[in-house]
Structures are given as C-alpha cells and as structure tokens.
Wavefront OBJ file of the C-alpha trace (Angstrom):
o trace
v 110.694 96.947 88.043
v 107.314 96.758 86.382
v 106.689 98.898 83.334
v 103.341 99.483 81.686
v 103.116 99.919 77.938
v 100.073 101.615 76.451
v 99.000 102.606 72.988
v 98.258 105.980 74.534
v 101.924 106.463 75.414
v 102.918 105.613 71.832
v 100.422 108.086 70.459
v 101.661 110.769 72.822
v 105.219 110.023 71.740
v 104.345 110.427 68.077
v 102.598 113.707 68.800
v 105.638 114.846 70.736
v 107.933 114.020 67.829
v 105.680 115.892 65.438
v 105.579 118.909 67.715
v 109.345 118.795 68.121
v 109.885 118.733 64.367
v 107.473 121.601 63.889
v 109.177 123.731 66.492
v 112.406 123.692 64.405
v 115.199 124.179 66.841
v 113.261 125.041 69.974
v 114.527 123.063 72.980
v 111.866 121.891 75.420
v 112.751 122.172 79.074
v 112.909 119.093 81.259
v 110.688 119.422 84.307
v 108.918 117.271 86.880
v 105.230 117.392 85.968
v 103.781 115.092 88.644
v 105.291 114.049 91.929
v 107.387 112.611 93.246
v 104.788 110.545 95.061
v 104.622 107.293 97.005
v 102.957 103.942 96.323
v 102.719 100.479 97.858
v 104.586 100.892 101.130
v 105.528 97.736 103.059
v 107.705 96.998 106.055
v 110.838 96.901 103.858
v 109.958 98.522 100.508
v 108.199 101.403 98.771
v 107.584 102.608 95.215
v 108.537 106.144 94.226
v 106.880 107.564 91.100
v 107.022 110.817 89.149
v 106.348 112.149 85.662
v 108.658 114.322 83.586
v 107.977 116.551 80.598
v 110.571 114.688 78.504
v 111.651 111.065 78.346
v 114.534 110.729 80.785
v 116.265 108.269 83.083
v 115.293 107.566 86.691
v 117.200 107.856 89.951
v 115.967 107.882 93.530
v 118.428 108.968 96.209
v 117.505 107.982 99.761
v 118.896 107.553 103.247
v 118.448 108.451 106.916
v 119.073 112.134 106.113
v 119.316 114.407 103.096
v 122.895 113.345 102.391
v 121.328 110.211 100.790
v 123.545 107.229 101.542
v 121.914 105.051 98.890
v 120.307 105.228 95.475
v 118.463 103.155 92.863
v 118.669 104.115 89.203
v 117.346 102.983 85.824
v 118.766 104.241 82.507
v 115.530 103.573 80.581
v 114.214 106.796 79.047
v 110.580 107.222 80.158
v 108.184 110.002 81.107
v 106.369 108.114 83.883
v 109.010 106.934 86.341
v 108.502 104.021 88.730
v 111.359 103.037 91.035
v 111.111 100.329 93.686
v 113.199 100.689 96.836
v 113.774 97.418 98.682
v 115.757 96.216 101.674
v 114.515 99.089 103.833
v 114.294 99.031 107.612
v 111.037 98.469 109.458
v 109.011 101.496 110.603
v 111.767 103.935 109.673
v 111.721 107.502 108.348
v 113.791 108.004 105.195
v 114.710 111.110 103.266
v 114.472 110.862 99.483
v 114.783 112.848 96.281
v 114.447 112.015 92.595
v 116.626 112.992 89.637
v 116.054 112.591 85.902
v 118.374 113.373 82.998
v 117.296 113.721 79.351
v 119.947 113.524 76.663
v 119.456 114.915 73.152
v 121.576 116.323 70.333
v 121.404 119.691 72.017
v 122.927 118.312 75.227
v 121.828 116.869 78.560
v 119.235 118.374 80.869
v 118.915 117.290 84.498
v 116.115 117.952 86.951
v 115.923 117.065 90.653
v 113.160 117.249 93.229
v 113.312 118.828 96.652
v 114.106 116.634 99.646
v 111.135 114.642 100.948
v 110.469 111.938 103.530
v 108.580 108.676 103.798
v 108.138 106.099 106.546
v 108.064 102.330 106.056
v 105.216 100.243 107.436
v 104.941 99.064 111.011
v 105.493 95.458 112.083
v 102.628 92.966 111.613
v 102.554 92.661 115.403
v 102.036 96.424 115.840
v 98.630 97.143 117.322
v 98.602 100.937 117.288
v 98.536 103.144 114.178
v 96.316 105.581 112.292
v 95.183 105.615 108.668
v 92.858 107.904 106.711
v 90.166 107.396 104.069
v 88.456 109.747 101.642
v 87.123 109.821 98.096
v 85.445 111.689 95.249
v 88.195 114.294 95.052
v 87.235 115.296 91.511
v 86.136 118.604 89.985
v 86.896 121.246 92.641
v 90.678 121.414 92.952
v 90.749 124.125 95.611
v 88.375 122.161 97.842
v 90.420 119.006 97.309
v 93.549 120.909 98.377
v 91.794 121.921 101.610
v 90.831 118.312 102.303
v 94.462 117.291 101.707
v 95.649 119.876 104.237
v 93.198 118.505 106.792
v 94.399 114.941 106.174
v 98.010 115.994 106.706
v 97.013 117.695 109.963
v 95.512 114.365 111.101
v 98.918 112.683 110.601
v 97.913 109.221 109.335
v 100.451 106.610 108.246
v 98.744 106.043 104.862
v 95.579 106.964 102.955
v 92.799 104.977 101.268
v 91.021 106.608 98.307
v 87.540 105.308 97.428
v 87.563 106.405 93.773
v 86.514 109.228 91.446
v 89.899 110.907 91.560
v 89.029 113.070 88.554
v 86.049 114.134 86.443
v 87.178 111.973 83.528
v 89.940 109.413 83.834
v 90.585 109.492 80.106
v 91.643 113.186 80.138
v 95.201 113.640 81.318
v 94.738 117.330 82.088
v 92.163 116.438 84.757
v 94.646 114.118 86.474
v 97.011 117.067 86.715
v 94.642 119.781 87.923
v 92.103 117.801 89.961
v 94.305 115.198 91.615
v 98.078 115.478 91.379
v 98.436 119.224 91.897
v 96.203 119.502 94.994
v 97.282 116.123 96.419
v 101.045 116.640 96.006
v 101.769 117.777 99.594
v 100.151 114.572 100.842
v 101.185 111.921 98.301
v 104.839 113.012 98.470
v 104.848 112.010 102.163
v 102.134 109.366 102.559
v 101.376 106.289 100.496
v 97.955 106.419 98.852
v 96.178 103.151 98.074
v 93.710 103.635 95.177
v 90.569 101.997 93.897
v 88.905 103.391 90.799
v 85.437 104.901 90.600
v 83.042 105.259 87.692
v 84.649 108.535 86.567
v 88.008 106.823 85.992
v 86.335 104.684 83.314
v 89.004 101.979 83.636
v 91.298 104.352 81.761
v 94.861 103.340 80.915
v 95.962 106.493 82.723
v 94.709 105.098 86.041
v 97.030 102.098 85.715
v 99.855 104.265 84.417
v 99.811 106.592 87.424
v 99.335 104.078 90.258
v 101.294 101.036 91.428
v 99.194 99.201 94.033
v 100.023 95.714 95.318
v 99.516 92.822 92.908
v 95.980 91.480 92.885
v 93.766 90.617 89.938
v 92.029 91.969 86.869
v 93.656 94.371 84.418
v 97.437 94.534 84.947
v 96.813 92.529 88.162
v 95.894 95.876 89.744
v 92.129 96.234 89.375
v 91.491 94.687 92.796
v 94.014 93.769 95.490
v 94.682 93.496 99.214
v 97.482 94.241 101.654
v 98.347 93.985 105.334
v 99.431 96.820 107.558
v 100.147 96.199 111.225
v 97.478 93.892 112.641
v 94.931 94.836 109.943
v 94.025 93.502 106.497
v 92.778 95.854 103.756
v 90.853 94.788 100.655
v 90.351 97.027 97.592
v 87.215 95.905 95.724
v 86.530 97.211 92.212
v 82.785 97.799 91.842
v 83.239 98.979 88.227
v 83.510 95.416 86.907
v 81.595 92.184 87.431
v 81.610 90.996 91.046
v 78.693 88.574 90.884
v 79.198 84.968 92.070
v 81.434 83.079 89.655
v 83.218 86.184 88.371
v 86.977 86.478 88.639
v 86.786 89.220 91.263
v 84.163 87.442 93.350
v 86.209 84.238 93.442
v 89.352 86.169 94.328
v 87.499 88.093 97.061
v 86.092 84.940 98.684
v 89.572 83.405 98.772
v 91.143 86.571 100.148
v 88.565 87.035 102.915
v 88.643 83.359 103.854
v 92.441 83.344 104.178
v 92.664 86.495 106.284
v 94.083 86.057 109.775
v 94.608 89.704 110.760
v 92.856 91.164 113.788
v 91.061 93.893 111.850
v 89.479 93.675 108.407
v 88.665 96.718 106.257
v 87.283 97.000 102.716
v 87.306 100.030 100.438
v 85.353 100.365 97.188
v 83.490 103.007 95.207
v 79.807 102.033 95.130
v 78.119 102.049 98.560
v 75.917 99.311 99.921
v 73.807 101.824 101.830
v 73.415 105.553 101.257
v 70.679 108.165 101.450
v 72.480 110.408 98.947
v 71.659 111.152 95.330
v 72.702 107.711 94.021
v 71.509 105.657 96.982
v 72.665 102.186 97.901
v 73.815 99.869 95.120
v 71.593 96.793 94.717
v 74.365 94.559 93.365
v 76.650 95.436 96.259
v 73.831 94.590 98.669
v 73.113 91.279 96.922
v 76.611 89.971 96.208
v 79.075 91.672 98.559
v 77.219 92.395 101.798
v 76.681 88.667 102.529
v 80.431 88.074 102.142
v 81.280 90.996 104.428
v 78.948 89.604 107.082
v 80.136 86.006 106.650
v 83.835 86.814 106.953
v 83.604 89.405 109.715
v 84.535 92.607 107.884
v 84.713 95.431 110.420
v 84.217 98.462 108.182
v 83.581 99.183 104.506
v 84.593 102.576 103.061
v 82.775 103.790 99.946
v 82.285 106.921 97.869
v 80.067 107.778 94.870
v 77.622 109.891 96.881
v 79.291 113.199 97.781
v 78.344 113.100 101.448
v 79.352 111.507 104.728
v 77.085 108.731 105.925
v 77.578 105.878 108.376
v 75.320 102.847 108.441
v 75.406 99.642 110.465
v 73.991 96.271 109.432
v 74.628 93.001 111.241
v 77.735 94.328 112.937
v 79.406 95.758 109.809
v 80.009 99.519 109.641
v 79.439 101.041 106.172
v 80.953 104.508 105.692
v 80.303 106.734 102.679
v 83.220 109.164 102.557
v 82.613 111.037 99.304
v 83.491 114.518 100.518
v 86.955 114.843 98.993
v 86.301 117.791 96.696
v 83.404 116.990 94.364
v 80.228 119.139 94.541
v 78.213 118.044 97.561
v 74.914 116.159 97.458
v 72.055 116.378 99.936
v 71.438 113.583 102.420
v 68.164 111.723 102.943
v 67.208 111.763 99.274
v 66.900 107.957 99.263
v 65.758 105.566 101.999
v 68.474 103.997 104.126
v 67.087 101.861 106.960
v 70.561 101.291 108.402
v 71.587 104.953 108.691
v 73.219 106.036 111.934
v 74.558 109.444 110.913
v 74.525 111.523 107.720
v 75.950 114.936 106.880
v 76.707 116.830 103.674
v 80.158 118.429 103.924
v 83.704 118.043 102.658
v 85.729 115.860 104.994
v 87.989 112.853 105.526
v 87.966 109.969 107.978
v 90.672 108.778 110.351
v 90.779 105.351 111.942
v 92.898 104.690 115.017
v 93.821 101.075 115.683
v 94.671 100.576 119.340
v 94.906 96.910 120.266
v 91.375 95.585 120.705
v 89.688 98.844 119.651
v 89.399 100.754 116.389
v 87.986 104.278 116.445
v 86.594 106.059 113.405
v 86.465 109.843 113.409
v 84.858 111.879 110.626
v 86.829 115.120 110.355
v 85.687 118.364 108.746
v 88.166 120.580 106.911
v 88.491 122.842 109.975
v 89.662 119.871 112.023
v 86.449 119.414 113.992
v 85.161 115.870 114.530
v 81.464 115.483 113.671
v 80.973 111.716 113.996
v 82.813 108.989 115.847
v 82.390 105.321 116.660
v 84.604 102.779 118.407
v 84.589 99.101 117.506
v 85.870 96.546 120.014
v 87.278 93.058 119.520
v 87.789 90.626 122.343
v 91.476 89.927 123.103
l 1 2 3 4 5 6 7 8 9 10 11 12 13 14 15 16 17 18 19 20 21 22 23 24 25 26 27 28 29 30 31 32 33 34 35 36 37 38 39 40 41 42 43 44 45 46 47 48 49 50 51 52 53 54 55 56 57 58 59 60 61 62 63 64 65 66 67 68 69 70 71 72 73 74 75 76 77 78 79 80 81 82 83 84 85 86 87 88 89 90 91 92 93 94 95 96 97 98 99 100 101 102 103 104 105 106 107 108 109 110 111 112 113 114 115 116 117 118 119 120 121 122 123 124 125 126 127 128 129 130 131 132 133 134 135 136 137 138 139 140 141 142 143 144 145 146 147 148 149 150 151 152 153 154 155 156 157 158 159 160 161 162 163 164 165 166 167 168 169 170 171 172 173 174 175 176 177 178 179 180 181 182 183 184 185 186 187 188 189 190 191 192 193 194 195 196 197 198 199 200 201 202 203 204 205 206 207 208 209 210 211 212 213 214 215 216 217 218 219 220 221 222 223 224 225 226 227 228 229 230 231 232 233 234 235 236 237 238 239 240 241 242 243 244 245 246 247 248 249 250 251 252 253 254 255 256 257 258 259 260 261 262 263 264 265 266 267 268 269 270 271 272 273 274 275 276 277 278 279 280 281 282 283 284 285 286 287 288 289 290 291 292 293 294 295 296 297 298 299 300 301 302 303 304 305 306 307 308 309 310 311 312 313 314 315 316 317 318 319 320 321 322 323 324 325 326 327 328 329 330 331 332 333 334 335 336 337 338 339 340 341 342 343 344 345 346 347 348 349 350 351 352 353 354 355 356 357 358 359 360 361 362 363 364 365 366 367 368 369 370 371 372 373 374 375 376 377 378 379
C-alpha cells in the first residue's frame, strides 16, 4: 500500500491538535468527508479511497453481494485512506463498503459507508466497451453535478478527466465543494483517471486525493498510461516541460513506441487546436502533435477551453471537452483551420469501442447527442 506524506498533512495535524486542546473536552465526531471513491481499476485489482474527519484505521469489505465475503484492513491511523484490493475476478461486479474506527481517551468511534458496487476491467482481448471523457469541472458545483448525472446515464465503464477539477488546487475546500461532493455518485461506482490542469497548480492535494497507475514525474503519478480492453490510454501532463529531451517527452516516446493495442487514446489539459478563449497551444502543436501523428494516436482529449470542439489533422481527432461545469466560453474566438464542429455547452463525451470501429458521441446534459464521428481500423 502506497502512502503519501506531505508537509501539508503535518501542518493540518498540528492545527487539529491545537484546535482539540482549545476545545477543552469537546469530542469531535468521526465522519466520512470524501468518498468512498474508486481509482486505478484493472482486470484483477482496484483502489478504494476515502477521507475521514479524524485519523482512523481503514477497512474495505467486499464480495459478490452485500454480505461481503472478504475484506482488507490497515490499522494505520490516517485521514486519507487508500486500500488496494487484489486477486479480483475479471470483468466482475463487486459490492463494497468501507469502515473506519478512531480510538481516543474518550473511547472508540466507528463509521461505515453505505453499500456500493464496482466492476473490474474487461479482458485485454475484449473488443467492445464504453468509456467517457470530460473536463474543467471547476467553479459551478450544481452544473458539475448535472454533468455527472448525464455521465451516469450514459453508463460507461470508466471516466477520463482532462483537468481543472477545481478553481484552485491548493484550497482543500474547493476540492470538497467543486469536485468530490458533486462527483460522488459517479466516482463511488466508476473509476476516474485524472490528469491535472493549470488550476490544480501541481498541488500536493492533487497527489493526495488520486492514485493513478505508476508513471513518471512527481510521485511517479504526474504522467502515466494504462490498458483497458484492446485500447491503450496515455495521460500527458501539459503543466510541466514536455519539450524534446525532457523526462516526460522521453517517457512518452517510449510509451507510444511500445504500444501494441488496437486503439490509442491520449488525454491532457492544453489543446492542440481550439477556437475558444485560450486557443490552441503552440508547444503542444510543436512537440506533441508530431508524436501523435507518428505513432498513430486515434484521438486526443483536452480541456482548458470551456467548450466542445472537434478538430482533425492528418488522421488524428482532437477533442476539446471542457464543458464539465466551469463557466462557458464562446467558440470561434481564435482561428482553428482544423475545426470540424464547435459548440459552447456543458457536456461529456462517450466513446464506444466495437471491434474495428470506435464511435465518439458528444452528449449534452439532457442526453441529446450533438456531434458524432466513427473511426475505423482495418481488421
């Protein structure tokens, strides 16, 4: 089990001790503040995370039904809990619940979550599944909650987030109100794979709250990749150096060159091409687009501009999906010679893999589809 240690957590602990001493006899209640939520699903494992109001131990109960035939526990007293379940069955629905107990001089408090479910990943030979992508969920919590409801109605197997989860990644209260509260119905059932945007600011809180697959950069989690079914997914961090010779660039070249999956998707924050307020990013165009073309990337998901826009250049589809909750921008504010479709509205995207075809649908919050494209690979 990986644990992250931050100066921020120490400072919070000292503040908590000071507040406890000042409250002279008042007993704080143990509660689940965030989660439980799911990270890093594979064919035989998953990470379950949650945050409690007090330092407490960790236990995840799980099984084929709510009677929970198995469990994994850790006696370490923490506030951010991270439990890895392994040895799971392929493509299987499990029930799960979490329990934490905090022990103090005044006695022991115990808190448990409601029953939830998750589903392990499909086999690498599976050629039919659906995933979703969205981003820029910051600022407007109620709108984000509506986007989450629409994603759940689309029933994907997992979700990609293209960054800007919150208005400021260094403020914990924003993580609560802008992301975890509105996203809870989704992230308790579906694994979310993150990549940070500029508003996260490479904050320690980003790494504290997410557990993506091992990759590179800070905590080996700043950029990474994973396989799901017959597709390969690459999370590229555009908030650090990705010019030729940089650590991320070298890692990315190696990852793309070694890919053997049928489908290849990238998700990142800054877009290569966009007509929105920010426009296309010159460094992405110069350093990353040539790699995406060279190694046959099928589709690149981006955010940053709070719009939907799809562009095509040399066979690669570039999708700006920044309609996750942030205030919308207008389209056609900047030139984009590769634009195919652009619309300013809150939305998410679904992608259906079906053998030799992959179909993107852009879905409004009312469930209507306003853009679609199908890519085809030869058998």
